[in-house]
Structure formats: C-alpha cells, structure tokens
C-alpha positions in Angstrom: 0.0 0.0 -0.1 2.7 2.5 1.1 4.7 1.4 -2.1 1.8 2.3 -4.4 1.3 5.5 -2.8 5.1 6.5 -3.1 4.6 5.5 -6.8 1.6 7.8 -7.4 3.0 10.9 -5.1 6.3 10.1 -7.7 4.0 10.5 -10.9 2.5 13.9 -9.6 5.8 15.1 -8.6 7.0 14.3 -12.1 4.1 16.2 -13.6 5.3 19.2 -11.6 9.0 18.6 -12.7 8.1 18.5 -16.1 6.7 22.1 -15.7 9.6 23.1 -14.0 12.1 22.1 -16.2 10.2 23.8 -19.3 9.3 26.7 -17.4 12.9 27.4 -16.1 14.4 26.9 -19.7 11.9 29.5 -21.1 12.5 31.7 -18.1 9.0 31.8 -17.4 6.9 31.9 -14.2 6.1 28.6 -12.4 2.9 29.4 -11.3 1.6 32.1 -14.3 0.1 31.1 -16.8 -1.9 28.0 -15.8 -1.0 24.8 -17.6 -2.0 24.9 -21.4 -1.6 23.3 -24.7 1.6 24.7 -26.1 0.0 24.4 -29.8 -3.3 26.2 -29.1 -2.8 27.6 -25.8 -6.0 26.1 -24.3 -5.9 26.2 -20.4 -5.8 22.5 -20.0 -8.5 20.9 -17.7 -8.1 18.3 -14.6 -8.8 15.3 -16.9 -5.8 16.4 -19.3 -3.4 16.6 -16.4 -3.5 13.2 -15.0 0.0 11.6 -15.3 0.8 9.4 -17.8 -2.7 8.2 -18.2 -4.2 11.5 -19.8 -1.2 11.2 -22.4 -2.3 7.5 -22.9 -6.0 8.4 -23.0 -5.6 11.4 -25.5 -3.3 9.1 -27.6 -0.4 11.5 -27.2 -2.6 14.4 -28.8 -4.1 17.7 -27.6 -8.0 17.1 -26.6 -8.6 20.8 -28.2 -6.5 21.2 -31.2 -5.1 17.6 -31.8 -1.6 18.7 -32.1 1.2 16.4 -30.7 2.1 15.9 -27.0 5.8 15.3 -26.2 6.3 11.9 -24.9 8.7 13.7 -22.5 5.9 14.3 -20.5 5.3 10.9 -19.4 8.4 10.0 -19.3 9.3 12.5 -16.8 6.8 11.4 -14.6 7.4 7.8 -14.8 11.2 8.8 -14.3 10.5 10.5 -11.1 7.8 7.8 -9.8 10.4 5.1 -10.4 13.4 6.8 -9.0 11.4 7.9 -6.2 10.3 4.6 -5.5 13.7 3.4 -5.3 15.6 5.4 -3.1 12.7 4.9 -0.8 13.0 1.0 -1.0 16.4 1.4 -0.2 16.5 3.9 3.0 12.7 3.8 4.2 11.1 6.0 6.3 14.7 7.0 7.8 16.6 10.5 7.9 18.4 9.4 5.0 15.4 10.0 2.8 15.9 13.3 2.9 19.3 13.7 0.9 18.3 11.0 -1.1 15.1 12.8 -2.1 17.2 15.8 -2.7 19.6 14.2 -4.7 16.7 12.2 -7.0 14.9 15.6 -7.6 18.0 17.5 -8.9 19.0 14.4 -11.2 15.3 14.4 -12.5 15.1 18.0 -13.2 18.7 17.8 -14.6 17.8 15.1 -17.1 14.6 16.9 -18.3 16.4 19.9 -19.0 19.5 18.4 -20.5 17.3 16.2 -22.8 15.3 19.2 -24.0 18.3 21.8 -24.6 21.2 19.9 -23.1 21.5 22.6 -20.1 21.6 21.6 -16.7 20.6 25.0 -14.6 22.6 26.3 -11.9 19.2 27.7 -10.6 18.4 24.1 -9.5 21.6 22.8 -8.8 22.6 25.7 -6.1 19.8 25.4 -3.9 19.7 21.8 -3.6 23.4 21.5 -3.3 22.7 23.9 -0.3 20.3 21.4 1.1 22.5 18.6 0.5 25.3 20.0 2.4 22.9 20.9 5.6 21.3 17.6 5.7 24.8 16.0 5.5 25.4 18.0 8.7 23.3 15.6 10.7 22.5 12.8 8.4 24.8 10.1 7.1 26.8 7.0 8.2 29.9 9.1 7.4 31.4 12.2 9.3 30.4 15.6 7.5 33.7 16.3 6.1 33.6 12.9 4.1 30.7 14.2 2.0 32.2 17.4 1.8 35.2 15.7 0.3 33.0 14.0 -2.1 31.5 17.2 -3.4 35.1 18.5 -3.6 36.0 15.2 -5.5 33.1 15.2 -7.8 33.6 19.0 -8.8 37.4 18.5 -9.3 36.9 15.4 -11.5 34.4 16.7 -13.6 36.3 20.2 -14.1 39.2 18.2 -15.1 37.5 16.4 -17.7 36.1 19.7 -19.1 39.5 20.9 -19.5 41.1 18.0 -21.0 37.9 17.5 -23.4 38.3 21.0 -24.2 34.5 21.7 -23.6 33.5 18.2 -23.9 31.5 18.6 -20.7 29.8 21.5 -19.7 29.7 23.7 -16.4 26.1 22.4 -15.4 27.5 18.9 -15.2 30.7 20.0 -13.1 28.3 21.7 -10.4 25.8 18.8 -10.8 28.6 16.4 -9.6 29.7 18.7 -6.7 25.9 18.2 -5.4 26.1 14.5 -6.4 29.8 14.2 -4.4 28.1 15.6 -1.1 25.2 13.1 -1.5 27.3 10.1 -2.2 30.9 10.7 -0.4 34.1 10.4 -2.8 34.2 6.6 -3.3 30.7 6.3 -4.5 31.0 9.4 -6.8 33.8 8.3 -8.5 32.2 5.1 -9.1 28.8 6.8 -10.6 31.3 8.7 -12.6 32.5 5.3 -14.2 29.4 3.7 -14.4 27.7 6.9 -16.1 30.6 7.0 -18.6 30.3 3.2 -19.3 26.7 3.5 -20.0 27.0 6.6 -21.9 29.6 5.1 -24.2 27.5 2.1 -24.8 24.6 4.2 -25.7 26.4 6.5 -27.8 27.8 3.6 -30.1 24.6 2.1 -30.2 22.5 5.3 -31.4 25.8 5.9 -34.1 25.2 2.5 -35.4 21.6 3.0 -35.6 22.5 6.4 -37.2 20.5 8.7 -34.7 23.6 10.1 -33.7 26.4 11.4 -35.6 30.2 11.4 -34.7 31.1 14.5 -32.6 27.4 15.5 -32.3 26.7 16.4 -28.9 24.5 14.2 -26.5 22.9 15.1 -23.4 25.0 13.2 -20.4 22.6 13.8 -17.6 20.4 10.6 -18.4 23.8 8.8 -17.6 25.0 10.8 -14.6 21.7 9.9 -13.4 21.6 6.2 -13.9 25.6 6.0 -12.6 24.6 7.9 -9.5 21.5 6.0 -8.4 23.3 2.5 -8.9 26.0 3.9 -6.9 23.7 5.2 -4.4 22.1 2.0 -4.3 24.3 -0.7 -4.6 27.7 1.1 -4.8 28.9 -0.9 -1.4 27.8 -4.1 -3.2 29.4 -3.5 -6.5 32.7 -2.5 -4.5 32.8 -5.5 -2.7 32.3 -8.0 -5.5 35.0 -6.1 -7.4 37.1 -6.6 -4.3 36.7 -10.0 -3.9 37.6 -10.7 -7.7 40.5 -8.8 -8.6 42.2 -8.7 -5.1 
C-alpha cells in the first residue's frame, strides 16, 4: 500500500518537474500562466493533467487542437516515480530519505532540462546543493567532512574532464557532480562517474550504429549521470565488495 502511494506521489511530482524544467528553460514563471497546450494555448483541465494516463487516453494528442504532446511528459512522470520508489525502497522512512530525495529531485530535473536543451541549470543545482550540505551536517553514516570531500572530488573530476576534453563537459555537469559528491561521498562519486561513462559510451555507440547520432554530435550526458549516481547510491558498496573479491 505504501509503495503504491509513493509511486502515485512520484507521478504527481514528475508532472510538476516537467513544468519546472520547461518553464525554467524558457525563463517563465512557475505559477503563471496555468498549464496550457503549447500549440493552441487552451488551458488544460483536470482530466488533461492526470500523469501518464492522460497522455495514453488522449493518444499523445491535445484534446482541443489535436496537436502532438511530447512523450517527454510521461517520460518525466515515470522517471520521477520510479526513481523515488527506488530510493525509498533503499532507505525507507529514515532520515537518509531527506538527502536521497534531494539528490533524486536534482537528477530528475537535470535530466529533463538536459534532454530538452542540453542544459543543467544552476538555479536548480545550487539550492539543492545547499540543502544537501545542510542535511549532511546531521544525516549520514560517515562524518560531515567525508561528504564535503565527495563534493570536492566530484567538482574536481568533472572540471578536469572539461579541461582535457576542451569543452566536452559543460559547466552544469561540473556543478551537478559537486552536489552528487556531497550526497554520495568520494568513493561512490567516482564509481558513479565510471558507471555513467560506461553506460553513456554504450548508448552513444548504439545510437551511432543506428544512425540516430553522428560522430562528434553532442549528446545529453544527464541521463547517464542519473543512472550512474542512483546505481552507486543503491548498490555501490555491494559492487565495490564484489569487485574487491574478484580482482584483489
């Protein structure tokens, strides 16, 4: 029962995060105007705003003008619900749920903005980074300095990659990894970057083989950062112990 409620709340939050991503990218107010069709500007009603189900019921088209609705809307809703359920199952109703949810919110919104315009916004990253720092003062299995070291490691690693790649990594990614570092600590932050790079390389290769991505064409790295970070957060210690048992 609780798991179902968490998933439903996640869908609702995902709908809101879609709005946050789109309006911040367009430098619009989060509150005004009310939700509307981007094609005909018709104000959307309650039945048009049910997460995922409205998209399926309307077959991906506006009820009023039949214009196409971006699949990124249900994607963002499902991504949020699945991610929140994942961290909830890992930490339960404990204080650790606070930094884990802050991290999840940051990752979801970053993915949604990165996919749309390949931007990760400071206006989202900085407040959540501050919230993570404050939460780590009181919450965590490691001392506070350990998580601050994680933030430094995340920032420094991405900055180094950006310098070496001559702009291959954006400034938004660098600051995002500082926040990830505060949430995970140094060891899991490094692991998340390794996993993100591995998954990103495979995805990039598959996209090039299918002709959907050209060589040297920019690709949003945010989704892979999210995958690497959540896997590291949930299973990092298990992966590390497995690695140590095999190779050492």
